[in-house]
N, C-alpha and C positions, 0 to 999 in steps of 0.2 A: 721718166723725169716729171714729177708730182706738179700741179698748178702753185706758184709760188702765195701764200698768204697775204693780205694786202695788210698795209700796217696802217690801223684807223688809231685817231686820236679822237676821242670823246671829248670835252669841255665843260665841265659842271657836271654835279651830283645829284642832280634834282630828278622829278618825276620822267620830264624828258628826255634826260643826258644819258638815265639807266636803263629806260627803254632802247634808246636810239642803240646804246653799247650793249647790250642782251639780244638787241635782234642781229647785229654784226657780227656777233662772237655765235650765232646761233651760223650762219654762214661759214662759219670755219676761220671767218676772219681774227687778226692777231691786235687784239683791240688793247687799249690804254684809255680808260678813264680818268681823267684829272680834277681833283676835288679840293678847293681851296683850303673849306673845313677842316673837323676832324670826323667828321661824321658825314654821310651820303640822305638824302631823303628832299634837300631844298625844304619849303615849309612844312611839307608832311612831317607830320608826328602825329604819337601818341601818352597821353598822359594816364597814368592808374591813383585814383587819390579817392581815400575815405570812400573806394566803392563804386565811384563811377569812372567813368573811360569817356576822356576829354580828350577829342578830335581836334587836333590846331592845323590851322591852313582849311581845306577842305574839309565839312562836315560829311556829305555827301558824295557818293558819285552817280552817274546817270549814265547807263549801258548806253555802250558802244561796240560795233562786231568787232571793231579791232581790239578793244578792253576786254570784252568776252574771250577770244581767244589766247591773250595773253593771263587770262584768271585762269582759265583748264589748264594752262601749261605750266602754271607756278601752282596749280593744285590749292588753290586760298579755298576756303570757307566763305558763304556768302551770308551773307544776313539781308531779308530782304525787308523795305520799310510797310509799316503797316497801312491802311487804307486812312490815316488822319493826314497823308500825304495829300489827299482830296481837298483838304479843309482849309484854305485860305484867307488869309485877312488884311485889307489895308486900314490903318488909322488916321482918319481924318475928320475933321472939326470936333475934337474928342470923344469919338466912336469908334468902335472896330465895326467895320463893314466886311460881310463876306463876298472873296470872288470868286469868279467862275464864270461856267457858262450860262449861269443867271444877272450878270451883268446886267441885262438892258430892264432885268423885273428887280434887280438887288436895290439899295440903300446910298450907293458911294456916289451914284452920276444923278444931278437934279434931273426933270422931265428936257428939260432945254441941253444938256449933257447927252441923254441918250438921244435925242430928233439929231446932234452932231452926227454921232455916231452912226446913227443910219446912212450918212450921206457917201460911208467907205467905198461901198463897191462901184460909186461912179465917181471916183476923185482920178484924176489922171497920172500918170505912173509918172515918176523925174528924170526929166534927160538927164542929168548929172548929179553925182551925191549929195546928200543934205546929211544934213543932223538930224538927229533923233528926234527932236524936238522939234523941229520944223515936220519932218516928214509927220508926225503923229497931231501934231495940231492943224496942218493940213490933209489929213485925211479923216481926223478923229475930232476934231474941234479942241479946244484950247482946255477945256475942262476935262476931258479925259487922257491929255496930256499929261495935265500938272497931278491929277488925282489917280493914275492908274501907268501910262506910259514911265513917268518919272520913278515912282518906287519901284517900278521893278527893274529899271538900269539901276538906282540904287543896290539893289540887292544883287544883284549878276557884279557887278562893276567896282560899286561904291565911286560912280564918276559922275560930270557933268554931264547930261545931254544935253544941252545947249551944247556942244564941242563932238559929242561921240558919233561915230559915222552910221547911220542906219541901211548904208547896202552893206557895209563889214559885217552889223548886227544881225541882218535879217538872215543872211548866207547861213549861220550858227546856230540860230535856235530850232526847235521843233523837242516833242513829246517823246521824254524818254524812262524809262523805268529805273527807279531808284533804290539803290543797295550802299551796303557796306560791307564791313570782314569782322569774322569774330575775331573777336582782339584790340580791331581799332585800325583806322587807315596806315599806320605805317606799316602792318602786315607785307601788305604790297610793294612799298621801297626794299623792305627788310629783305623778301624773297628774291626781289632783283638782284641786290647788294649779293645774295649767297651764292646766286647763278655767276656771279662777277668774278668773285672770289679774288684772288691775284692780282685780276686785271684794274683793280682799283686803287690810285695811289691818292690817298688821304694826305693831308695838308701841301699840297704840289700845284702847282699854279706853273705854267707854260707859256714859253714865248720864242722857243725857238721850234719851229714846224719842219725844218727839211729832212726829219729823219722819220715822215710819216708819208702817205700815199695819197690818204685825207685827211681832211681835220672837221671835225662836225662842231660846232658855239653851240651851247644848248644852257648859254647863261643869261641871266637878263641883258635886255637889249643896254642898259648903259652899261655893265662891264664889257660884252663883247667889243662896246664902242671901243674902248681903251685895246685891247686883247688885238685889235683887226686894223688902228691907228697908220701904223708904219706902211700898211698893203693899200690902202686906200684911206685919205681925209675924209674927201666928200661922204662917202656912207657912213665912216666913224660918225659924222657927226648928226646925218640924218639918224643914225639911232640911236645916237644921247638925247634925241629931241624927242622923242616917243617916252610920255608921260605916264609916269605912273604912280596914284595912289594909296594913301595911305590910309588904314585903318585897323581898330583893335577890335579881338574877339574877347566878350568875359562871360566865364562861364558860371553859373551860378547854380546852388540847390533853391528851386521854391517851395515853398508851401503855400498852397493856395489859399488868399481867402473865401469871400462867398461867391466871387467868378470862378468857375472850374473852365480851364483853357483846353477847347478838345481840335486842332486843328496843327498844321505844319507848324505854322508861324504868324507872323505878320509882318508887316513891312509899314515905314515909314515917307510920305512924298518929301520932296526938299521944302513944301511953301508951309510947312508946320514947323521950320527951324529950329530943328530939335537934335541933339546931338547922338541920338538914339537914329541908326540905320532899319533897323528890327530886330527882330528875335526871331529863334527858331526851338521849340520845344522838342528835343533831341528825346525824350523819355517818351512821346507821342508816337513818334516816326520808330524808333529802336527801342523797347524796353529793357533790353538786355544791355544797355550802355549808362542804365542808372539800379541803384538796390531798390530792391521790392518797396512799393508804397511812397518812393521818390521823385522828383519831378526835377530833370535838369535843361537848363535852357542856358543857348548862346545869343548873347548881345552882340550887337554890329555897332561899333559909333567911328564917326570919322569922316572921311571919303572927299570927295569935292564938289564945293556947290554951285551954284552961277550966284552966287553973292559974298560977302566976307563975312567969314566965321568961326569961330573957333572951336571945338566940339570937346567934351572932355570924357572921362570915363565915369567919372563923380554923377555926371549929369547924366550921362547917359542910363544910368543902374536907375536915380531917381525918377527918369521918364518913364522909364518902365514899371517900377513902383506906381506910380499914377496911372498909368494905362491900364494895367491888370489888378491892380490893389491887392496885392498879395498878403499871406501875413504875415511871411517873413523871407528877403531873397538874401542866401548868403554867399559871397564872393568865392569862387571857389580858386579863382585862376584869370589870371590877365592876359593876352598874349597879343602885342602890340609889332606892327610887321608898317615899315617907314618903306617907302618905294616899294610895295605890297601886290597891286594889280596892274598890269598895262592898260591902257585906255589905246582905245581903236578911234582915232581922231579922223574926220575927215581927209580923204587921201592918204589912208594908212593901207589899202590897196596897191597902191603905186609903192608903198616900202619893201610891202614883201616881194613885189613882182621884180626888185632892183634887186634883193637879196637872192631871188632863184637865177638871175639871168649874173650872178659875181662866178668867178673864178670856177671851174668844177669841180677841183682840186677842195674847194671848200664847199663847205653846209651848213643851212644855221635853221636850229628848229628851239622851239619853246613855246610859251603861251603867249607871248606877244606877236606871234605869228600865225598859230594853229588856234588857238582860243582859250580861253582861262581853264574848263573843264577840266579833269583827268581825263574821261575820256580821249579827247580831244588832241591830248596829249602824247600819247603811246600810240 
């Protein structure tokens, strides 16, 4: 007599749900993935227009061991990033400042700001969790926080550094190689969907879990909250309380003016009070994603601020023009995400512990648990 297959339900067809369902199917389990929309992939997608390859959601992938194993199994063709990834800027005081190992010799920080950064090795470690803003100001000084750490958090989370947990963030960072896929980011989710085949039920939701041995929720925290409310109201309220920032991606064909941009991109500190969070020059990183001789930028607009502010797409495009002064900026596509990026506020690690300690027949995965990068979600 053979071993009975476990019946597994995976709820949510984004990258976390697809990867989880794929792994369970590889184990020989009977898997059903429920996706409320007509297509899977979540925020990941690719649009082809006018010879450009526009990646919606994540526009780059950073390598992790689990991701590279998955890519090999799916036989996907990798596109490696160019050396432009080493050249990055921060826009401050009406100027682009190159950042990197040269931070103490570059122009971003004043002499006083650089002296404050030098005290970091002598700073005490906190006894409890603190915000990124508190951590950076305490260890590196106010100026380094405002001009360096704040824009870095804007670029990753489009979030308010006065609320984001330093403990959670420092666990998730580290240098990684940057890649993409031949044909765009959607090749990853399409390949997973092909492997799952009829195991995917599109335009489907699930409320009755009794027919399954295990259920894995791979939906955003606010969606998961309503799915489990009848199981545990307190945990549902906790999940509902996880904040998500809203952000827009503005894909632009850019014809340079006198200024030729040579880097990965630039970030904008919140103190500049601009709609623009930053911009990435996709064609510098992955030349194959734009027609020969043309430049493709993605502008990021929105996010959470430590002050009252209403960002706009039009404002972000105008600000980009003021910074780089291109001869022409043509908007190809705008993709907006309401409740797009989960925020890891102080105390978030306690929420993750609560989820891990819940009924063993129910599991939780997704970017609000593992991290916002694709490599963290697979």
